[in-house]
N, C-alpha and C positions, 0 to 999 in steps of 0.2 A: 248799776252798769247793763244796758239790756242793746246788743246788737241786729244782726242777720248774721248771714252768710251763702245768701239769693246771685250776688252781684259782686265782680270786680270793685265798682262805686262802694261799696261798704265796706269788703274784703278788704281793699286797698288803699284807698283812698281817706274813707272816713275814720274806720277806728280796725289797721290789722292786728288780727291777734298778739301779734307781741307789742306791741303799744299797748294795746284794751289790760294785759293780765302787767302792765307795767303801771299805768293809774289806779289799777283795782289794788296793787299791793305799796299803794303809797298812803290812801287813804286810812285814817287810824280810827273812824267811828264806825259801825255793824252797816255792813256791806254785802253786796248779795252778786254776780255777779253771770250771768249767758247767753247763747248767741241762739238766735231761732235759725233753726234748719232751712236755706231753701228760702227763706225772707231780704225782699230786698231793702232798698234804707226806706224808700216809699211808703214800704210795709208794713213798719215798724211798729208806728206809733198806733196802729188799728192791730196787728198778731201783738203783741204784747201788753196790751191795754189794760186785760182783769191784773195780771202779777205786779203792773202799775197802782192800781187801785185797790187790791190788796193791802200792798205795802202800806200807802197814805192810811188803809183804814185801819191798821193795824199799829203802825206807828202813831196817829193822830187822833182816833179814835179808843185805838185798847181794845181793838176787836179781835177777840182768842178764834174765831173763826177765819179771818182773815187770816189768823197767823199761822195758820195748816199749812199756808202757803210755803209756807219759811221756817218755821220750826216745828219739833214732836219724832216721833215716833217715823212712821214711814214721809218725810221733806217731799213735798207735792214737786217742787222746780226740780227738784233734783234727780227723781223718776220720771219724768214727763220726758216721752222720744222724740219731743217735737224741738227740742233745744239739746244742746251741746255745751262745751267748754262749761257746765257751772261750777260754782263759786260760791263758800258762803262762809262769809263774819259776821257774825251777828254779839260776838265779846264786848 
């Protein structure tokens, strides 16, 4: 789950953080949640593309290099200062 924080449309109408957390908690499969600081709804398609691509490369192709964005010693998304409210549950 990826959203932005750049405008009221994104944070109030599309997916307020409270609702995003509720949705995240209901997902029983491996999951990731994060919000791109300062990005509006229309920007998210392009702002988060690298993580979306890495997720699919890891999950569908077994790409271990792409997996480093989500697993390992220094999980990249958890340390990316462009994002906030990151959560990972890959069990």
